[in-house]
C-alpha positions in Angstrom: 52.7 69.1 118.6 55.3 69.7 121.3 58.5 67.8 121.5 57.3 65.6 124.4 54.6 64.2 122.1 57.3 63.0 119.6 58.9 60.6 122.1 58.0 57.0 122.4 56.2 55.8 125.5 57.7 52.9 127.6 55.6 50.5 129.7 57.3 48.1 132.1 55.8 44.7 132.7 56.2 42.7 136.0 58.1 39.9 134.1 60.8 42.4 133.0 59.7 43.1 129.5 59.5 46.6 128.2 56.9 47.6 125.7 57.6 50.8 123.7 54.8 52.5 121.7 55.7 55.0 119.0 53.8 58.2 119.4 54.2 58.9 115.7 52.9 55.6 114.2 51.4 53.8 117.2 53.6 50.9 116.4 54.7 48.6 119.3 58.1 47.2 120.0 58.9 44.7 122.7 62.2 44.4 124.5 62.8 41.3 126.7 65.7 39.7 128.4 67.3 36.9 126.4 67.3 33.4 127.6 70.8 32.8 126.3 74.1 34.6 126.9 76.9 35.4 124.5 80.5 36.4 124.8 79.2 40.0 125.1 77.1 39.0 128.2 73.4 39.0 128.6 71.2 39.7 125.6 68.1 41.6 124.9 65.6 40.5 122.2 63.6 43.1 120.2 60.5 42.4 118.1 58.4 44.7 116.1 61.2 47.0 114.9 60.6 48.7 111.6 62.9 47.7 108.7 64.1 51.2 108.3 66.0 50.8 111.6 67.8 47.6 110.7 71.1 49.1 109.7 71.2 51.4 112.8 70.5 48.5 115.1 73.1 46.4 113.5 75.9 49.0 113.3 75.3 51.2 116.4 74.1 48.5 118.8 75.8 45.3 117.6 72.4 43.8 116.8 72.0 40.4 115.1 68.8 39.5 113.2 67.3 36.0 113.7 65.1 35.3 110.7 63.5 32.3 112.4 62.1 34.1 115.5 62.0 37.4 113.6 63.7 39.2 116.5 66.8 41.3 116.9 69.4 40.3 119.6 71.3 43.2 121.2 73.9 43.0 124.1 72.3 44.1 127.3 75.2 46.5 127.9 73.8 48.6 125.1 70.3 48.6 126.5 70.3 52.1 127.9 71.7 53.7 124.8 69.2 51.6 122.7 66.2 52.8 124.7 67.4 56.4 124.4 67.7 56.1 120.7 64.3 54.4 120.4 62.7 57.1 122.5 63.6 59.7 119.9 63.5 57.7 116.6 60.9 55.0 117.0 
């Protein structure tokens, strides 16, 4: 398996959502623009994230967990770094 096979694959939807599929586990993660704003600016919502990434998302990307919707909320300003991290670790 070469290194390119280890990276997650991104698919961009016309409505602005980004679907990321793990090449390792075939697990899917969805990133979509939030409908609300915070003091940090626009938000991204993530669903489908493995529990093993919870601490990283919280500490590195200022993520906040919503137990009702079962999604993570991350500032949009951290979106590029988040996608780079997910490409290698998801």
